[in-house]
LUMTORGU-542517 format. One record per atom (N, C-alpha, C, O, CB): residue number from 1; atom name; residue in one letter; x negated, y negated, z negated. Coordinates in steps of 0.02 Angstrom, whole numbers. Glycine has a CB too. Layout:
// LUMTORGU-542517
+-----+-------+--------+--------+--------+--------+
| num | atome | residu |     c1 |     c2 |     c3 |
+-----+-------+--------+--------+--------+--------+
| NUM |    CA |      A |      X |      Y |      Z |
...
+-----+-------+--------+--------+--------+--------+
This chain:
// LUMTORGU-542517
+-----+-------+--------+--------+--------+--------+
| num | atome | residu |     c1 |     c2 |     c3 |
+-----+-------+--------+--------+--------+--------+
|   1 |     N |      M |  -2255 |  -3742 |    648 |
|   1 |    CA |      M |  -2282 |  -3688 |    624 |
|   1 |     C |      M |  -2319 |  -3697 |    554 |
|   1 |     O |      M |  -2334 |  -3652 |    515 |
|   1 |    CB |      M |  -2322 |  -3664 |    675 |
|   2 |     N |      D |  -2333 |  -3769 |    549 |
|   2 |    CA |      D |  -2363 |  -3791 |    491 |
|   2 |     C |      D |  -2326 |  -3777 |    422 |
|   2 |     O |      D |  -2355 |  -3771 |    368 |
|   2 |    CB |      D |  -2373 |  -3862 |    500 |
|   3 |     N |      Y |  -2244 |  -3774 |    435 |
|   3 |    CA |      Y |  -2214 |  -3766 |    387 |
|   3 |     C |      Y |  -2228 |  -3689 |    358 |
|   3 |     O |      Y |  -2238 |  -3678 |    299 |
|   3 |    CB |      Y |  -2149 |  -3785 |    404 |
|   4 |     N |      L |  -2227 |  -3637 |    410 |
|   4 |    CA |      L |  -2233 |  -3576 |    396 |
|   4 |     C |      L |  -2304 |  -3558 |    348 |
|   4 |     O |      L |  -2302 |  -3516 |    303 |
|   4 |    CB |      L |  -2231 |  -3545 |    464 |
|   5 |     N |      T |  -2356 |  -3592 |    363 |
|   5 |    CA |      T |  -2416 |  -3593 |    338 |
|   5 |     C |      T |  -2407 |  -3612 |    260 |
|   5 |     O |      T |  -2428 |  -3574 |    216 |
|   5 |    CB |      T |  -2459 |  -3639 |    379 |
|   6 |     N |      K |  -2374 |  -3674 |    244 |
|   6 |    CA |      K |  -2353 |  -3691 |    186 |
|   6 |     C |      K |  -2304 |  -3642 |    139 |
|   6 |     O |      K |  -2308 |  -3637 |     78 |
|   6 |    CB |      K |  -2326 |  -3749 |    201 |
|   7 |     N |      I |  -2267 |  -3614 |    174 |
|   7 |    CA |      I |  -2216 |  -3573 |    146 |
|   7 |     C |      I |  -2256 |  -3523 |    114 |
|   7 |     O |      I |  -2262 |  -3515 |     54 |
|   7 |    CB |      I |  -2165 |  -3545 |    196 |
|   8 |     N |      K |  -2286 |  -3487 |    167 |
|   8 |    CA |      K |  -2334 |  -3428 |    154 |
|   8 |     C |      K |  -2372 |  -3438 |     98 |
|   8 |     O |      K |  -2366 |  -3401 |     50 |
|   8 |    CB |      K |  -2380 |  -3413 |    210 |
|   9 |     N |      T |  -2424 |  -3497 |     99 |
|   9 |    CA |      T |  -2455 |  -3512 |     38 |
|   9 |     C |      T |  -2430 |  -3515 |    -22 |
|   9 |     O |      T |  -2459 |  -3496 |    -73 |
|   9 |    CB |      T |  -2478 |  -3560 |     41 |
|  10 |     N |      W |  -2371 |  -3541 |    -19 |
|  10 |    CA |      W |  -2328 |  -3558 |    -86 |
|  10 |     C |      W |  -2306 |  -3491 |   -119 |
|  10 |     O |      W |  -2311 |  -3480 |   -179 |
|  10 |    CB |      W |  -2257 |  -3604 |    -69 |
|  11 |     N |      A |  -2279 |  -3445 |    -69 |
|  11 |    CA |      A |  -2258 |  -3381 |    -95 |
|  11 |     C |      A |  -2317 |  -3349 |   -123 |
|  11 |     O |      A |  -2309 |  -3323 |   -178 |
|  11 |    CB |      A |  -2224 |  -3336 |    -42 |
|  12 |     N |      R |  -2385 |  -3343 |    -92 |
|  12 |    CA |      R |  -2440 |  -3309 |   -118 |
|  12 |     C |      R |  -2452 |  -3339 |   -182 |
|  12 |     O |      R |  -2466 |  -3299 |   -227 |
|  12 |    CB |      R |  -2500 |  -3310 |    -74 |
|  13 |     N |      G |  -2451 |  -3394 |   -194 |
|  13 |    CA |      G |  -2463 |  -3438 |   -259 |
|  13 |     C |      G |  -2417 |  -3407 |   -314 |
|  13 |     O |      G |  -2440 |  -3382 |   -365 |
|  13 |    CB |      G |  -2441 |  -3523 |   -247 |
|  14 |     N |      L |  -2352 |  -3409 |   -299 |
|  14 |    CA |      L |  -2314 |  -3395 |   -340 |
|  14 |     C |      L |  -2317 |  -3297 |   -354 |
|  14 |     O |      L |  -2290 |  -3270 |   -402 |
|  14 |    CB |      L |  -2245 |  -3432 |   -311 |
|  15 |     N |      T |  -2348 |  -3266 |   -312 |
|  15 |    CA |      T |  -2358 |  -3194 |   -322 |
|  15 |     C |      T |  -2406 |  -3191 |   -369 |
|  15 |     O |      T |  -2397 |  -3157 |   -420 |
|  15 |    CB |      T |  -2376 |  -3154 |   -262 |
|  16 |     N |      E |  -2461 |  -3224 |   -358 |
|  16 |    CA |      E |  -2525 |  -3219 |   -409 |
|  16 |     C |      E |  -2501 |  -3245 |   -478 |
|  16 |     O |      E |  -2517 |  -3212 |   -527 |
|  16 |    CB |      E |  -2593 |  -3269 |   -383 |
|  17 |     N |      V |  -2461 |  -3304 |   -485 |
|  17 |    CA |      V |  -2446 |  -3313 |   -551 |
|  17 |     C |      V |  -2416 |  -3257 |   -580 |
|  17 |     O |      V |  -2437 |  -3232 |   -632 |
|  17 |    CB |      V |  -2408 |  -3367 |   -561 |
|  18 |     N |      G |  -2356 |  -3232 |   -543 |
|  18 |    CA |      G |  -2307 |  -3177 |   -562 |
|  18 |     C |      G |  -2351 |  -3110 |   -596 |
|  18 |     O |      G |  -2335 |  -3085 |   -650 |
|  18 |    CB |      G |  -2262 |  -3153 |   -488 |
|  19 |     N |      V |  -2400 |  -3089 |   -558 |
|  19 |    CA |      V |  -2464 |  -3035 |   -569 |
|  19 |     C |      V |  -2485 |  -3059 |   -630 |
|  19 |     O |      V |  -2477 |  -3028 |   -682 |
|  19 |    CB |      V |  -2530 |  -3035 |   -510 |
|  20 |     N |      S |  -2514 |  -3118 |   -625 |
|  20 |    CA |      S |  -2550 |  -3142 |   -697 |
|  20 |     C |      S |  -2513 |  -3144 |   -765 |
|  20 |     O |      S |  -2539 |  -3138 |   -820 |
|  20 |    CB |      S |  -2573 |  -3215 |   -691 |
|  21 |     N |      L |  -2443 |  -3153 |   -750 |
|  21 |    CA |      L |  -2411 |  -3151 |   -809 |
|  21 |     C |      L |  -2382 |  -3087 |   -845 |
|  21 |     O |      L |  -2367 |  -3077 |   -903 |
|  21 |    CB |      L |  -2364 |  -3190 |   -801 |
|  22 |     N |      L |  -2380 |  -3046 |   -784 |
|  22 |    CA |      L |  -2369 |  -2980 |   -800 |
|  22 |     C |      L |  -2428 |  -2946 |   -822 |
|  22 |     O |      L |  -2419 |  -2891 |   -850 |
|  22 |    CB |      L |  -2340 |  -2947 |   -747 |
|  23 |     N |      A |  -2486 |  -2966 |   -815 |
|  23 |    CA |      A |  -2546 |  -2932 |   -842 |
|  23 |     C |      A |  -2558 |  -2966 |   -917 |
|  23 |     O |      A |  -2579 |  -2936 |   -966 |
|  23 |    CB |      A |  -2613 |  -2943 |   -788 |
|  24 |     N |      L |  -2544 |  -3025 |   -915 |
|  24 |    CA |      L |  -2544 |  -3054 |   -978 |
|  24 |     C |      L |  -2501 |  -3021 |  -1029 |
|  24 |     O |      L |  -2527 |  -3002 |  -1081 |
|  24 |    CB |      L |  -2527 |  -3119 |   -972 |
|  25 |     N |      G |  -2430 |  -3012 |  -1015 |
|  25 |    CA |      G |  -2384 |  -2974 |  -1052 |
|  25 |     C |      G |  -2397 |  -2911 |  -1064 |
|  25 |     O |      G |  -2371 |  -2887 |  -1114 |
|  25 |    CB |      G |  -2330 |  -2975 |  -1028 |
|  26 |     N |      I |  -2435 |  -2871 |  -1025 |
|  26 |    CA |      I |  -2451 |  -2805 |  -1046 |
|  26 |     C |      I |  -2523 |  -2803 |  -1092 |
|  26 |     O |      I |  -2536 |  -2753 |  -1125 |
|  26 |    CB |      I |  -2456 |  -2759 |   -978 |
|  27 |     N |      V |  -2561 |  -2851 |  -1090 |
|  27 |    CA |      V |  -2614 |  -2851 |  -1134 |
|  27 |     C |      V |  -2595 |  -2870 |  -1202 |
|  27 |     O |      V |  -2622 |  -2841 |  -1249 |
|  27 |    CB |      V |  -2664 |  -2892 |  -1112 |
|  28 |     N |      L |  -2535 |  -2931 |  -1215 |
|  28 |    CA |      L |  -2521 |  -2948 |  -1272 |
|  28 |     C |      L |  -2477 |  -2888 |  -1306 |
|  28 |     O |      L |  -2475 |  -2882 |  -1367 |
|  28 |    CB |      L |  -2491 |  -3013 |  -1267 |
|  29 |     N |      E |  -2444 |  -2847 |  -1263 |
|  29 |    CA |      E |  -2401 |  -2796 |  -1299 |
|  29 |     C |      E |  -2455 |  -2744 |  -1326 |
|  29 |     O |      E |  -2444 |  -2708 |  -1375 |
|  29 |    CB |      E |  -2341 |  -2760 |  -1245 |
|  30 |     N |      I |  -2516 |  -2742 |  -1289 |
|  30 |    CA |      I |  -2560 |  -2689 |  -1318 |
|  30 |     C |      I |  -2598 |  -2718 |  -1380 |
|  30 |     O |      I |  -2615 |  -2683 |  -1428 |
|  30 |    CB |      I |  -2612 |  -2662 |  -1263 |
|  31 |     N |      L |  -2610 |  -2784 |  -1374 |
|  31 |    CA |      L |  -2640 |  -2811 |  -1430 |
|  31 |     C |      L |  -2605 |  -2815 |  -1500 |
|  31 |     O |      L |  -2633 |  -2800 |  -1553 |
|  31 |    CB |      L |  -2657 |  -2872 |  -1410 |
|  32 |     N |      F |  -2540 |  -2838 |  -1493 |
|  32 |    CA |      F |  -2492 |  -2843 |  -1552 |
|  32 |     C |      F |  -2459 |  -2789 |  -1569 |
|  32 |     O |      F |  -2421 |  -2789 |  -1617 |
|  32 |    CB |      F |  -2445 |  -2887 |  -1544 |
|  33 |     N |      M |  -2473 |  -2728 |  -1525 |
|  33 |    CA |      M |  -2433 |  -2663 |  -1545 |
|  33 |     C |      M |  -2362 |  -2659 |  -1562 |
|  33 |     O |      M |  -2341 |  -2618 |  -1602 |
|  33 |    CB |      M |  -2460 |  -2637 |  -1599 |
|  34 |     N |      G |  -2326 |  -2699 |  -1533 |
|  34 |    CA |      G |  -2247 |  -2687 |  -1539 |
|  34 |     C |      G |  -2235 |  -2730 |  -1585 |
|  34 |     O |      G |  -2179 |  -2719 |  -1609 |
|  34 |    CB |      G |  -2218 |  -2615 |  -1560 |
|  35 |     N |      Q |  -2267 |  -2782 |  -1612 |
|  35 |    CA |      Q |  -2248 |  -2846 |  -1670 |
|  35 |     C |      Q |  -2214 |  -2894 |  -1613 |
|  35 |     O |      Q |  -2224 |  -2892 |  -1553 |
|  35 |    CB |      Q |  -2330 |  -2892 |  -1717 |
|  36 |     N |      P |  -2172 |  -2937 |  -1646 |
|  36 |    CA |      P |  -2136 |  -2993 |  -1608 |
|  36 |     C |      P |  -2210 |  -3042 |  -1604 |
|  36 |     O |      P |  -2252 |  -3050 |  -1648 |
|  36 |    CB |      P |  -2056 |  -3033 |  -1659 |
|  37 |     N |      I |  -2209 |  -3071 |  -1533 |
|  37 |    CA |      I |  -2251 |  -3123 |  -1514 |
|  37 |     C |      I |  -2223 |  -3186 |  -1517 |
|  37 |     O |      I |  -2172 |  -3195 |  -1483 |
|  37 |    CB |      I |  -2274 |  -3113 |  -1455 |
|  38 |     N |      P |  -2253 |  -3242 |  -1559 |
|  38 |    CA |      P |  -2195 |  -3300 |  -1571 |
|  38 |     C |      P |  -2192 |  -3341 |  -1500 |
|  38 |     O |      P |  -2136 |  -3364 |  -1487 |
|  38 |    CB |      P |  -2218 |  -3358 |  -1643 |
|  39 |     N |      F |  -2239 |  -3353 |  -1458 |
|  39 |    CA |      F |  -2220 |  -3389 |  -1392 |
|  39 |     C |      F |  -2198 |  -3349 |  -1335 |
|  39 |     O |      F |  -2181 |  -3377 |  -1283 |
|  39 |    CB |      F |  -2276 |  -3427 |  -1368 |
|  40 |     N |      W |  -2198 |  -3271 |  -1341 |
|  40 |    CA |      W |  -2184 |  -3237 |  -1284 |
|  40 |     C |      W |  -2106 |  -3210 |  -1304 |
|  40 |     O |      W |  -2085 |  -3198 |  -1361 |
|  40 |    CB |      W |  -2243 |  -3177 |  -1268 |
|  41 |     N |      P |  -2066 |  -3204 |  -1236 |
|  41 |    CA |      P |  -1997 |  -3174 |  -1248 |
|  41 |     C |      P |  -2010 |  -3109 |  -1264 |
|  41 |     O |      P |  -2060 |  -3075 |  -1253 |
|  41 |    CB |      P |  -1946 |  -3177 |  -1190 |
|  42 |     N |      N |  -1946 |  -3093 |  -1298 |
|  42 |    CA |      N |  -1941 |  -3011 |  -1321 |
|  42 |     C |      N |  -1929 |  -2979 |  -1266 |
|  42 |     O |      N |  -1869 |  -2966 |  -1258 |
|  42 |    CB |      N |  -1884 |  -2987 |  -1374 |
|  43 |     N |      I |  -1971 |  -2960 |  -1216 |
|  43 |    CA |      I |  -1975 |  -2921 |  -1164 |
|  43 |     C |      I |  -2017 |  -2864 |  -1167 |
|  43 |     O |      I |  -2077 |  -2875 |  -1176 |
|  43 |    CB |      I |  -1990 |  -2956 |  -1117 |
|  44 |     N |      N |  -1994 |  -2796 |  -1159 |
|  44 |    CA |      N |  -2029 |  -2754 |  -1147 |
|  44 |     C |      N |  -2061 |  -2733 |  -1090 |
|  44 |     O |      N |  -2036 |  -2683 |  -1064 |
|  44 |    CB |      N |  -2006 |  -2722 |  -1165 |
|  45 |     N |      I |  -2120 |  -2763 |  -1057 |
|  45 |    CA |      I |  -2151 |  -2749 |  -1004 |
|  45 |     C |      I |  -2183 |  -2687 |   -988 |
|  45 |     O |      I |  -2181 |  -2665 |   -931 |
|  45 |    CB |      I |  -2188 |  -2789 |   -999 |
|  46 |     N |      I |  -2211 |  -2658 |  -1034 |
|  46 |    CA |      I |  -2238 |  -2590 |  -1016 |
|  46 |     C |      I |  -2194 |  -2537 |  -1008 |
|  46 |     O |      I |  -2208 |  -2486 |   -976 |
|  46 |    CB |      I |  -2282 |  -2568 |  -1062 |
|  47 |     N |      G |  -2122 |  -2550 |  -1046 |
|  47 |    CA |      G |  -2069 |  -2499 |  -1038 |
|  47 |     C |      G |  -2051 |  -2507 |   -966 |
|  47 |     O |      G |  -2049 |  -2460 |   -926 |
|  47 |    CB |      G |  -2005 |  -2509 |  -1089 |
|  48 |     N |      N |  -2038 |  -2569 |   -951 |
|  48 |    CA |      N |  -2004 |  -2601 |   -888 |
|  48 |     C |      N |  -2058 |  -2562 |   -826 |
|  48 |     O |      N |  -2037 |  -2532 |   -776 |
|  48 |    CB |      N |  -2007 |  -2703 |   -891 |
|  49 |     N |      V |  -2125 |  -2573 |   -843 |
|  49 |    CA |      V |  -2167 |  -2539 |   -788 |
|  49 |     C |      V |  -2161 |  -2467 |   -784 |
|  49 |     O |      V |  -2165 |  -2438 |   -730 |
|  49 |    CB |      V |  -2238 |  -2554 |   -796 |
|  50 |     N |      Q |  -2152 |  -2437 |   -841 |
|  50 |    CA |      Q |  -2144 |  -2365 |   -840 |
|  50 |     C |      Q |  -2094 |  -2333 |   -807 |
|  50 |     O |      Q |  -2097 |  -2281 |   -774 |
|  50 |    CB |      Q |  -2140 |  -2345 |   -898 |
|  51 |     N |      T |  -2028 |  -2381 |   -822 |
|  51 |    CA |      T |  -1974 |  -2371 |   -782 |
|  51 |     C |      T |  -1969 |  -2359 |   -703 |
|  51 |     O |      T |  -1944 |  -2313 |   -670 |
|  51 |    CB |      T |  -1941 |  -2419 |   -794 |
|  52 |     N |      I |  -2007 |  -2425 |   -682 |
|  52 |    CA |      I |  -2021 |  -2430 |   -620 |
|  52 |     C |      I |  -2058 |  -2356 |   -577 |
|  52 |     O |      I |  -2039 |  -2318 |   -533 |
|  52 |    CB |      I |  -2064 |  -2494 |   -622 |
|  53 |     N |      V |  -2113 |  -2362 |   -615 |
|  53 |    CA |      V |  -2163 |  -2297 |   -594 |
|  53 |     C |      V |  -2117 |  -2241 |   -590 |
|  53 |     O |      V |  -2107 |  -2217 |   -534 |
|  53 |    CB |      V |  -2228 |  -2277 |   -650 |
|  54 |     N |      A |  -2090 |  -2217 |   -638 |
|  54 |    CA |      A |  -2048 |  -2157 |   -650 |
|  54 |     C |      A |  -1982 |  -2154 |   -578 |
|  54 |     O |      A |  -1971 |  -2104 |   -544 |
|  54 |    CB |      A |  -2010 |  -2169 |   -740 |
|  55 |     N |      G |  -1955 |  -2210 |   -573 |
|  55 |    CA |      G |  -1903 |  -2224 |   -517 |
|  55 |     C |      G |  -1942 |  -2201 |   -447 |
|  55 |     O |      G |  -1911 |  -2167 |   -406 |
|  55 |    CB |      G |  -1878 |  -2313 |   -516 |
|  56 |     N |      F |  -2005 |  -2219 |   -435 |
|  56 |    CA |      F |  -2042 |  -2217 |   -382 |
|  56 |     C |      F |  -2062 |  -2131 |   -391 |
|  56 |     O |      F |  -2050 |  -2094 |   -343 |
|  56 |    CB |      F |  -2104 |  -2280 |   -384 |
|  57 |     N |      S |  -2082 |  -2113 |   -428 |
|  57 |    CA |      S |  -2106 |  -2046 |   -427 |
|  57 |     C |      S |  -2052 |  -1982 |   -423 |
|  57 |     O |      S |  -2069 |  -1925 |   -407 |
|  57 |    CB |      S |  -2147 |  -2040 |   -490 |
|  58 |     N |      S |  -1983 |  -2002 |   -440 |
|  58 |    CA |      S |  -1944 |  -1969 |   -442 |
|  58 |     C |      S |  -1902 |  -1959 |   -374 |
|  58 |     O |      S |  -1854 |  -1921 |   -364 |
|  58 |    CB |      S |  -1919 |  -1989 |   -491 |
|  59 |     N |      Q |  -1931 |  -2000 |   -335 |
|  59 |    CA |      Q |  -1900 |  -2003 |   -258 |
|  59 |     C |      Q |  -1958 |  -1964 |   -213 |
|  59 |     O |      Q |  -1951 |  -1964 |   -152 |
|  59 |    CB |      Q |  -1887 |  -2094 |   -227 |
|  60 |     N |      G |  -2014 |  -1932 |   -244 |
|  60 |    CA |      G |  -2047 |  -1901 |   -211 |
|  60 |     C |      G |  -2084 |  -1927 |   -147 |
|  60 |     O |      G |  -2120 |  -1975 |   -162 |
|  60 |    CB |      G |  -2013 |  -1859 |   -203 |
|  61 |     N |      L |  -2086 |  -1912 |    -84 |
|  61 |    CA |      L |  -2127 |  -1937 |    -39 |
|  61 |     C |      L |  -2113 |  -2006 |    -15 |
|  61 |     O |      L |  -2152 |  -2046 |     11 |
|  61 |    CB |      L |  -2130 |  -1895 |     10 |
|  62 |     N |      V |  -2039 |  -2013 |    -31 |
|  62 |    CA |      V |  -2014 |  -2090 |    -19 |
|  62 |     C |      V |  -2050 |  -2135 |    -60 |
|  62 |     O |      V |  -2074 |  -2186 |    -36 |
|  62 |    CB |      V |  -1938 |  -2103 |    -35 |
|  63 |     N |      G |  -2056 |  -2116 |   -129 |
|  63 |    CA |      G |  -2075 |  -2161 |   -175 |
|  63 |     C |      G |  -2150 |  -2175 |   -165 |
|  63 |     O |      G |  -2174 |  -2230 |   -176 |
|  63 |    CB |      G |  -2057 |  -2138 |   -242 |
|  64 |     N |      L |  -2186 |  -2121 |   -143 |
|  64 |    CA |      L |  -2260 |  -2136 |   -125 |
|  64 |     C |      L |  -2268 |  -2184 |    -69 |
|  64 |     O |      L |  -2310 |  -2229 |    -67 |
|  64 |    CB |      L |  -2297 |  -2071 |   -106 |
|  65 |     N |      V |  -2226 |  -2172 |    -25 |
|  65 |    CA |      V |  -2228 |  -2209 |     51 |
|  65 |     C |      V |  -2217 |  -2298 |     18 |
|  65 |     O |      V |  -2256 |  -2344 |     28 |
|  65 |    CB |      V |  -2141 |  -2172 |    119 |
|  66 |     N |      A |  -2162 |  -2300 |    -18 |
|  66 |    CA |      A |  -2140 |  -2360 |    -44 |
|  66 |     C |      A |  -2201 |  -2406 |    -92 |
|  66 |     O |      A |  -2207 |  -2467 |    -91 |
|  66 |    CB |      A |  -2074 |  -2339 |    -87 |
|  67 |     N |      L |  -2239 |  -2360 |   -131 |
|  67 |    CA |      L |  -2296 |  -2386 |   -171 |
|  67 |     C |      L |  -2358 |  -2395 |   -128 |
|  67 |     O |      L |  -2403 |  -2432 |   -148 |
|  67 |    CB |      L |  -2312 |  -2339 |   -230 |
|  68 |     N |      W |  -2363 |  -2361 |    -65 |
|  68 |    CA |      W |  -2418 |  -2372 |    -21 |
|  68 |     C |      W |  -2398 |  -2445 |      8 |
|  68 |     O |      W |  -2441 |  -2489 |     13 |
|  68 |    CB |      W |  -2427 |  -2310 |     39 |
|  69 |     N |      V |  -2345 |  -2455 |     23 |
|  69 |    CA |      V |  -2322 |  -2514 |     68 |
|  69 |     C |      V |  -2325 |  -2582 |     16 |
|  69 |     O |      V |  -2353 |  -2634 |     36 |
|  69 |    CB |      V |  -2236 |  -2498 |    102 |
|  70 |     N |      L |  -2300 |  -2578 |    -39 |
|  70 |    CA |      L |  -2316 |  -2617 |    -82 |
|  70 |     C |      L |  -2381 |  -2646 |   -101 |
|  70 |     O |      L |  -2395 |  -2705 |   -109 |
|  70 |    CB |      L |  -2296 |  -2593 |   -120 |
|  71 |     N |      Y |  -2425 |  -2585 |   -108 |
|  71 |    CA |      Y |  -2501 |  -2600 |   -123 |
|  71 |     C |      Y |  -2539 |  -2627 |    -66 |
|  71 |     O |      Y |  -2593 |  -2654 |    -72 |
|  71 |    CB |      Y |  -2538 |  -2537 |   -146 |
|  72 |     N |      H |  -2509 |  -2618 |    -12 |
|  72 |    CA |      H |  -2543 |  -2648 |     57 |
|  72 |     C |      H |  -2519 |  -2715 |     68 |
|  72 |     O |      H |  -2557 |  -2754 |     98 |
|  72 |    CB |      H |  -2527 |  -2606 |    125 |
|  73 |     N |      I |  -2460 |  -2735 |     48 |
|  73 |    CA |      I |  -2430 |  -2796 |     58 |
|  73 |     C |      I |  -2465 |  -2846 |      5 |
|  73 |     O |      I |  -2472 |  -2906 |     19 |
|  73 |    CB |      I |  -2350 |  -2790 |     49 |
|  74 |     N |      F |  -2488 |  -2817 |    -61 |
|  74 |    CA |      F |  -2515 |  -2864 |   -100 |
|  74 |     C |      F |  -2580 |  -2856 |   -104 |
|  74 |     O |      F |  -2607 |  -2885 |   -152 |
|  74 |    CB |      F |  -2489 |  -2868 |   -157 |
|  75 |     N |      T |  -2616 |  -2822 |    -65 |
|  75 |    CA |      T |  -2697 |  -2827 |    -58 |
|  75 |     C |      T |  -2709 |  -2873 |      1 |
|  75 |     O |      T |  -2760 |  -2908 |      4 |
|  75 |    CB |      T |  -2736 |  -2750 |    -43 |
|  76 |     N |      K |  -2665 |  -2874 |     46 |
|  76 |    CA |      K |  -2685 |  -2898 |    115 |
|  76 |     C |      K |  -2678 |  -2981 |    106 |
|  76 |     O |      K |  -2633 |  -3014 |     80 |
|  76 |    CB |      K |  -2631 |  -2864 |    180 |
|  77 |     N |      K |  -2737 |  -3001 |    137 |
|  77 |    CA |      K |  -2747 |  -3082 |    133 |
|  77 |     C |      K |  -2769 |  -3103 |    188 |
|  77 |     O |      K |  -2780 |  -3163 |    196 |
|  77 |    CB |      K |  -2794 |  -3109 |     84 |
+-----+-------+--------+--------+--------+--------+
């Protein structure tokens, strides 16, 4: 049982790092206004997020349920 707790803690930590990097990328894209960022890979984070949200919204009720489930997974501690 101790292994499951360690794996859960490790997964939560990785998720938090991923969300932090995502937020940093969005802020950097806004600050640099499309200019290349020397230390950041050439990834269009805002465009990718817009595509994901558009995919959820095009699915109607199923997309809303999926967003609700993801929200509750990330906010549950």
